[in-house]
N, C-alpha and C positions, 0 to 999 in steps of 0.2 A: 840728498835728503839725509837728514840727521837721524838715527835710528832712537826710538823713543823708549824708555824702560819700560819694564812690564811689571805687574803686580796681578797676585792671584793666579799664576800659571798664565795670564794671558799673553800671547807671543807680540814678540818686538815689532812695531811698525817699521817694515822698509819702505814701503811703497805708499806715494800719498793717494793713488787711483788703481784699481783694478779694473781692467775692462773686459765684462764678458760678452762675447759677440760671434755670429755666425759668419764666417770669413768669406764665402761666396757671396754674400749679402752686401758686405759694406767695406770689405777689404781697401778696395780701390776707388772708393768715392768717401762717404762720411769719415770712415776711418783716418783717412789721409789728411783731413783736414783738423780731426781730432788730436792726432798726434803733433800737427804743427803748432797747435794752439798751447797743448801742455809744453812743448819746448819754449815757445815762446815766454811762457808764463812761468818757467822753471818747476813744473810739475813733475814730479816723478811717478810714473805710470808704467805698470806692467802690462806688455802686450803679449799675446803668445808668440809672437816672434824672438822673444827674450828666452825663450826654451832653451836650455843648453842639448847639443846633439850628445844623444848617446844615452841621456838620462830619461828614466820613465816619465810619461807625461801627467798622469794621474797627481803621483806625490808633489811632483813640482809645481803644478796649477793648485792643488790643496795649499800649500805653503805659502804661496804667492798670495792666494786668498786671505789665509789668515793673517798675514803680515800687511794688508792693504788697510788703511784707514777708511776709504771711500770705495764702495764696490758699485760700479756702473754695470747695469745690464742694458744692453741695447738689443731690444725685442726687435724682429726683422721678420720679412715673411718667411723664411726657414729656419729659424731660430730653434724651433721645437723639432725638427727634423735631425739634429744632431744630438747623440747620447752625450757626447761631450759637453755641451753647452747644458744640457739639463742636469748632468752631474755638478758641473760648476754652480748651475742656480741651487741646486740642493746646499750645496757646501756654503755659498753666500748666504742663505736664509739662516744656516747653522750659525755662522760667525755672527750675523747680525743679531742673533737671541743670547749666544753664549759671551760675546765680547762687546758687544753693543756698537758694531761697525753701522756706519751710515749705509743704507742701501739706497740706490737713484734708480727707477727705471726710466728708459727710454723707449719711446713707441716710435720707430723708424719705418714707415710704409705699411704699419698696421695698425689697427686701430685697438685702444686696451680692452675693449670687450672681446675682440678675438683673442686676444692673449688670456682673459680673464676665464671664459668660455671655451676656450678651445675651439674656437671657430675657423672656417675656410683652411688654410694651409695647415694651421695647426691640429685641427680636428685629423686632415689626411695623413699627417707626421706620427699620431698615436694608433692609426689602425696599424702601421707597420711597427711600431713599438710594442703592441699588443703581441704580435709573433715572437719576438724574441726577448723582450725585459717585461714579462707579464708580472713579476713580484716587484718591479719599480714604478709601473705606468702610475698608479694612484700617487704614489708620493710625488710624481714629478706635475700630474695634473694640481695638486693641492699646492705645490711650490708656485706654479706660475699661477694661479687663481690669486694666492697670499701676494705675490710680486706685483700684480696689476692693480691690486687693492691700495699700493703705497701711493703716495704723492711723487708723480714722476711728471715726464717731460714729453709733450706729443709734438713730433718734430713737423706736423702737419700744420701746425700753429704758426710756425715761423715763417718767413717768405724764401 
């Protein structure tokens, strides 16, 4: 992909798509198909496997998010149990507002209401997060609600 110029300190686009996901839920199922489709369509996607060994994870992920045109969030049963997924989500929404990036939520084996209202596995995840990340919990809950309110894709609607 050709990098697009930036105005107003907007980061240059390097990737067509950044994919935010919980690895244990989709790495060997949906993600494999998604990567194949991206390759066939010549879509330049950032997947966390591209992180360079030895670099700090957070800054590398955040830079990739900032430099992606489309931000794809794959909400799966254990997405909210990952602090990293929630940190990515927070950054994704920041880039949506600040740089007008396109955000597309995908609901994979979860209902949008589970994400929006932190029900089932999402509720359990926040019980754990309350113990270690009290100052971030409300920010993350708000981010989940806001994301689930966006027009997205419910994978249960596809065969």
